[in-house]
Residue, then its C-alpha position, 0 to 999 in steps of 0.5 A: m214466170t216462176l224461177e227455178p229453185l237454186q240447185r245446192e248439195f251438202d253433206v249435211i243440211v241443218i235446219g236451225a242455227g241455235a246452240v244446237g244447230e251450230n254444234v252439229a254443224d261443227r262437228v260435221v265440218q271437223g269430219g271433213l264434211t259439208a254442211v250448210l245452216i238454215e236460219a230465219e232469225l239470229v245465228g245463235g238461237e235462243c240461248s244468245y239472244w232470249a234464253c242462257m246469256p241475257s238471263k245470266a247477265l241479268l242474274r249476275p248483279g243481283t247475285a254479287l248484290h247479295g253476296a256483298q250484303s252477306v259480308p260485315g265489312a262490305a255490306e256497309a260499302v254497297t247500296l240497297t239497290l240495283d240499277a235497273a238502267a245499268v243491268l239492263k245495258r249489261r244484259d245488251y251487252f252480252t247479247a250484242n245488242w242482238q246482231d249476230d255479226s260475231q257469230v255469222k264470222w266464226l261460221e264463215d271462219t269455220g267453213i260452215e255455209l249459211i242460208r238465211g230462210h225459213g226451210w222445210i223438207t219436202a223428200p227424203r234429204t231434200v230440202e226447200v228454202a224460201g230465202l230472205d234475199g228473195n231466192t228459192y234454194g233447193l237443197k239435197a243433203r246427200h248423209a242426213v238433215v238435222l231439225a234444230t229449230g227449238s220450240t216456242p212457249t205457249t200461253p196456258p189455258i188459266d181464267g183471266l191470262a188472255d185479259l193480261q199482257v203475257w210475256g214468253t222468254r223473249e219479252a222477259t229476257s229482253a224487257r226495256e225496263v223493269p216491270e212494276r210486277l211479275a208473276v212467273i208460271g213454269g219450273a222449267s230452267r227459263a223460268a227458274s232464271w228469271r225469278r231470281p232477277s225478278h226478284a232481285w229488281a222486285q227489292t229495289 
């Protein structure tokens, strides 16, 4: 027996609960309208767990150490190396150990509804969601459907690359140990953010 989708209606439906999706939904409810976020992973998305937040948490210890090493008087009082385990522990703190409880609480306090699952557009202003709770939801937007699903890195067609262990931003920012060697391909913001902590670790 096929169950009929649970029908719901909102002013705005946002697919993707990363930084952009959260901000769109927040603006919607601030304007007195209703909003629902559709998300299959962590509320907060890449920025909170695999990009901005963890990369900055990894950057800061190396920056602080370099600054101290550059100042006479302080340089003599500090070690020459980072404690990699402590750096990673600090990163884990900033990502809340990859738990989104606090951000889900923010949604509840703000009045934004959350449906965990995968959503796709089936008609104008109409979204179907395969909920992680096993339910299917049929959603209708009175005003708009916002796609804020982000992007994923692709592996460039470089000879020999397929034979190596390749990291995307998620693997890099959630690493449990420091790699012996690391090459960064790309010059966008996430690649640039990863170069500095990896360089600092290379000095240890």
